[in-house]
C-alpha angles and dihedrals in degrees: 000000000000120000090243093052092047092051092048092052092045090049091052092050096046093044092049092049092047093048090050091046093053095041091051091058098037091049094050100034132330098227104156141052119274090243091062092057090045092054093047090050090049091053093049095046093041092048095050090048091051091054091046094050093049092050092042092054088051090051089236117176122258092253091059093051091050091047093050091049091048096047090045089053094049090047090057100058105020122068123233134024098276101076096049087048095050092047095045097050091042098052089044092056093046090049093049087053092052103042098076085073088052095238112188111256093238089066093060090044091055091051095048092049093048093050093048092048094045097051096039098047113014105030099061090051089053098041096051086065090059104046143347096294093162089061092066119100115253092247093050096047093050091046090053092047090050089052089050090054092054090049093053092048091050092048096049094046091044092055091043093054093048090051092046088055092055112090091196094071107039115193091014092127090057091046090051090057093047089052090050090055090050089048091052094055089047097049096088087065090054093050091046092053094050103042122093097200095061094070109123115250117255116274118261117252118279113264119248138187107296090227123183113289122216089239128020124279112245119211117194111189121184117198100203115228100005118145115204098229093062093062118092091216082067093048101272112160094226114076094243100146106024092132094053090048092049090050094047091049093048093047088046097211112074123109138190117221109219106207113044125142133190114242089225133018101239140041109274101049093041096049091044087054091049094050095044106027089232133121117252090255088056103047096035100218099128133110123268126156088268095061127088130178097314132073133179136217094159092126095060128076110240132221091246092055090052094049092045089053091063098047106279123140102224124214131187124184118170141172101194112091089214087075091067095050099065119088113226095020091106094048113120094019115120085196122028117163152133110232116243101269116214096232104142110115134178101272104213094032095048091046091052091046090052092047099043108021110017091158094060113086094352091164093080092075089063110069104159093082117173095230089069093053093046093047093054089043091050093052091050090051099049087051089059094082111177092340109105111244131205106202125186123189133181119203119198102187099111094051117105131295089072105213109149120195113184095032101035114148091012094120103018138008123266121229128216088232098042109139118225105220145124117279122248139197084243090067117107118241092258094058091042088054089052092050089050092052094050087047086055090048088055088052088052089051091051090048091056093046094048093048091051091049091051092047090053092048090047092051092049091049095246096118091060091067100032140097107209121197117188114186142132140242097228141332134249130248132218101191095290092140100014093284138113129208116336146302097063111080148018099238124125097261090062103036110024104097139177126257116188114177121191112185127204121276113286094024132089142192127210122231109254110208092192118105116269139183133214087258085068089057087053093051092048095053090049092050092049088054095044091240130146110281116255124214127327106316131120134234104258090203091071108104119256125236101064091122095248110150100222125177142196121226133201128195130190125175102199132262115214091186086073101054099092103049109011112033130353088213094047094111091061119085116239135197134183141181130204117204128164097341093316128108128197117194125187122189134143090006091303124123116202125183124202134185101219095194094064098021109037092163092054097235101140115063111209100179096111091046095048109038095153092055090047090057094049095048094043087063087060098049110121117256112246118229115252089224142007123261124257114316135165135195096225127162117304124185121235089243094059094038090054090048089056095044089052086057088055101260124130129358 
């Protein structure tokens, strides 16, 4: 086979696959920028032509070119070595059987590409209707699909050869391959028409005039995985929240509470505390080795229930999939949903992008963008009219993976070969510094999105009659105390969170320097709505300085799955208490004492130098529950399980 012929055949194969890839996504939902599709197409066509050039220079036969293209395509989208081997050998055998008839190499390329596209994209959507396709192991599934590709190639070439042998229909073999290419490009329409999960989400309610509610609206926005000391509004050196600072200054009534701590150190216990006003040991929704992917707070009244009982319309919009895995968390919400996330990507092109240029268009791997959550929340809020609304939102942007969009490159350069992955304790300091910079860029993204959201609410008059609480469920560590990410310790980087409060026009709130927990936010919101008080928290609007000695408590029940890569002590429970500027931490049998006024990052352990203070604070440590609350294994779809695993949970 001459180099020119090989290049032509490879160009046909790569172009067909790129067109199919783009059509597949565009037919179902156009979720990405045109430049992303163009980049993926260029990688596919360029990669195919590179293979064609090499084999053409080696004078390889046409079947070997088709086999190499088929194996490369299979290797992009199927895990392991077996599927590429099956496809490569199968196509090679089919091609060897066809070549005595001197079939042009482009014909075999068309057959190979059509088979790959069909079994990767179309076949699973059809097979799932026949039997429990999702129950198969990944290796078994990919091997069956690879065998399916070989069968399709063989069937097309067998029929083409029979037609080629029939003198009554001259040129029928070539026409069959042209028809195959046309069918390949129409296949996305077939898959779209036969797939249940491609149905568009229902339209949000039509906006109405905001009106004047009888009681103030309350907005509770949780910025998942945001630590307070990485926000410039709290003095951080990088300008991560300049937009919010400007809005607060312009409105003249927003404040930042300086000493707020999450009740837990990961999503489920913290949100459960926020919804019930109870500590993790009381509501029971925390991880222990007996828990799987489901938790339960069904025995406890929720904040949404209490507010709905006094006439509030209740709205919950969230991005973190954990918030759909806790029984009872949705109770009391009139609307509780995760917006339809545009997560469908061109399969072959996206696989090539991740393999060859992961630092180009990295934003596509992060689909739970805050702008989608805020857009749906805004739509629901404007539909409230003069009915008071309680609106909760969870924004997942800052959670690993760190793939900023609006502020990419603001604090550190992006590299074409930058791999998008979870950080690990095994990363060197330079790589950890890069992760930290990208995390800060995510915070900058959140800042811009929140500022735009507040501007739109202000323009519509909603801010005039709304209390806005912006907080977080936990922080994120970058090896400060030998731990990475979150859900493994009670140190500041994992549990000190922001609390920004914006009252309605004509009202104010004083900054309370005393320590606070999320349960205090719960109590404050209930008090604003004149609802029955939940749990143990205190109203943060009460003026400080009354001499009351308040405390903040943190509880963690251990997570052995994070020992290897996140924190060597992650399997050990931890607890902490913050009182009057001092913090006592207990984990793995160690007691540590920190003076937060002079050492906010908890670097200098004073336990040996302050034994009397240690004993006084030890008596105020929270009692850890002996077991978790009700939990169950239940049935979890592969899609949700993969979403949780991408966030670093489970193995």
